[in-house]
N, C-alpha and C positions, 0 to 999 in steps of 0.2 A: 247616366246611372251610377250609383253609390259604388265605390271601391273600397277594397279592404285596407285598413291603415294599419301598420305594424310601428309601434312604438318601442324602442328599446335604445340599446347602444350597440354600435357597429361591430366592436371587437368583442361582444359577449357570445361565448359559444352556443349556448341556448339560442340566441337571436340569430346566428348563423344556421343553425339547423332549421329552425322555423321558415326562415328565408329561403333556403336551399328546398326544403318540402313545397313551399307555395309554388316555386319556380317549377319542381318537378310536376305538379300539378296544373301548370300552365295557368296559374290565377295571377291577374294583374294586381299590384298593391303599390301603394304609397309608403315609404319608410321616412320617420320622423325620428332622428338620432337626438334623444333628449339631453344625452352628454354634450353634443354641441350647439344644439337649438334651444335649449331649456326645455323644461316642462310646462306646457300651456296650462295656465291656472285652470280654466274651464273644463279641459281634459280631465285634469286629477281630481277635480271635484266629482266629474263624470265617473271616473273610475272607482272613487272612493264610494259613492252611492250604489254602483253597480255589483262590485266585488266585495265591498267590504274592508276596512283598514288591515285586518289581520291577514286577509289574502294578499293583499297588495305589499305588505310589507315583507321583504325578503331578508328573514333572520340567519339565512344560511349562507349569505354570501361575506366577502372581504370585507366590504364596506361597514356592515352591521358588527363583524368580529373585532374591526379596528376601533369600534366607539368605546368609550369608557363605560366602566359600570354605570355611572351617574347618568350618562347619555340615553343607555339603553333603557334603564329605570324610568327615566322619564317620559319614554313612549308608553302611554296607558290608556289612550282613547284615539278616536278619530282626528281631534284637532292636533294634540301633540305627534301623531304619525304624520298628518298633513305637513305640520312644520318641518319635521325632518326630512321628509320627501322632496320638499322645496329645496331645502338647504343643501341636500345631498341627494341627488337624483339617482345615483347608483343603488342605493337602499331599496329602489323600486323593482320588485319582482318582474322579470322579463320572459318572453316580450308581452306587452300587452296590445290586444287586437280589437279595434272597431270593425265589426263585420257589416257588410252592406246593408243588413236590416237593423243595425244600431246596437246589436248586442256586443257587451264587452267581454272577452275572455282574457284571462291572466295566466302566462305559462305556455307552454308548448306541450301538447298532446296530440300527438297524429291520429290517434284512433276517435278522439273526441271530435277534432277539426274533420275528420272524414265523415263522421255523422252529420256534422253541420250541413255539409257539402251536398248530403243524400238527402236532406230532409226537405 
C-alpha cells in the first residue's frame, strides 16, 4: 500500500508541525530530508508540474531573503526556479507531501489535510 511521503528539512518548524500532526492522526509516512539527502530530480519535476513554480518557491524564507537582488530577479519562470531549487533546496516551500493517491500538496494546512483524509 502506498504511503505518505513528506519532503522537507528536519529542523524546519513547519515540517516539525506537519510531522507532529501526522503522528497525532496515527498516519504512517516516510520522511525525506532534502537538505541531507538532496532533492530527487524526478520529484522536483513532479512537484513543479503539480503545484507550479510560484507555489513551490518560498519567497518568505531566509534563503530567499539572503539572495542578491540579481539572483532573485533571475527567477522568472519554471526553468530558472528549478535551477535555483536544485542549487539551494532551502528555497523550496515546505513540506511537500505526496499522498498515497499521488496528489502533491505544498505547505502545511491542517484543515486541508483533514479534508483529504475524509474524502
